[in-house]
N, C-alpha and C positions, 0 to 999 in steps of 0.2 A: 327099885329103880335100876339096880345092877342088871337084872334080867332084861329089862326093856332096853337098856343101853347096849348090852351085848347082842341083842337081836334087832337093833335099830335098822341095820342094812336090809334085813328081810322085810321089815315094814315099809321101808323106803322103796324097795324093789316092787312092792305091790301097790305103790302110790298112796300109802296110808300115812296120815299125820299122827304123831304121838304127842300127847301132852300129859303132864302129871299134875294132879291137884292134891295138895297135902293139907289136912285140917289141923294146922298148928300155927303158932305164932312164929314169925321169922326170927325173933330174938328170944324165943322161949327156951324151955327146959332142954329140948333136943338140939339146940344150937343150929337151926336151919341156915341162918345167914352165914355162919362160920363154914358150914359144909359147902354151900353153893359158891362161896368165894374161893374155896380150895379145889372144887371139882366142877368142870364145865360139862354139861350134858348136851347131846345133839337135839334135844327137844325142850320146849318151854316148861317151866315149873312155876305153878301158882301156889302161894301160901294163902289158904282160905282161913284167915285169922278170925273172921267174924262168923264162920260156919254158914254163910249165906249160900254158897254153892252146894254144900253137903245137904242143907235143908231142901234146896230147890230140886235136887235129884233124888231125894228120899233115902239117903244113906246115913243121915245123922243118927247118932246113938247117944242118948242122954246118959244112960247108966247101963253098964254091962259087966260081965264077969271080968273082962280084961281092960276096963277103963271107963271113964266118964267124960261127957262133953267132947266126944271125938266123932269120927266117922267110921263106918264099916269100910274096910278096904273094898273098893269096887272097880270094875273094869267095864267101860262102855265102848262098844264098837259102833261107830256112826258111819253110815254109808255116805258117799259123795253127795247124794241128794238130801242129806240132813236127817234121814230117818235112822232110828236106832235099830241095828241089826241084832245086837246081843248085849245083855247085861249080866255080869257075873258079880254077885255080892258075897264076900267072904264072911264066914261066921265068926272068925277070930282075927286078931290083929296080925297074926303070922301067916295065915292061910292066903295064898294067891293062886290064880289060875295058871296053868302051864301055858307057856308062850305058844305052843302048837295049838292049844285049844282056842286061843285068841285068833291066831292066824287063819284058822279054817273058816272064820266068818268074813274074811277079806277076799275070798275068791270071787 
């Protein structure tokens, strides 16, 4: 989220909306509620507590080397017409696409 936040102006300049969906409980182990009360982001943040969204978009991970009942980190670039222009699904919980890689699909 820090990378998205620091690059938010670049997304905004290109007319792109940014939203973050996290597959965790808001009051769970990672203290999501506590975090969002302390930090305001310029984009909406959804806690997918039931994993309904991660299932719908095919990034749910029941069991993996780095966790269980979670989601693969994924980035979706959706064009203004609603069509998906690009999907990047990370193999691990720490891997993320570079911001420049995401931005190139917004031209």
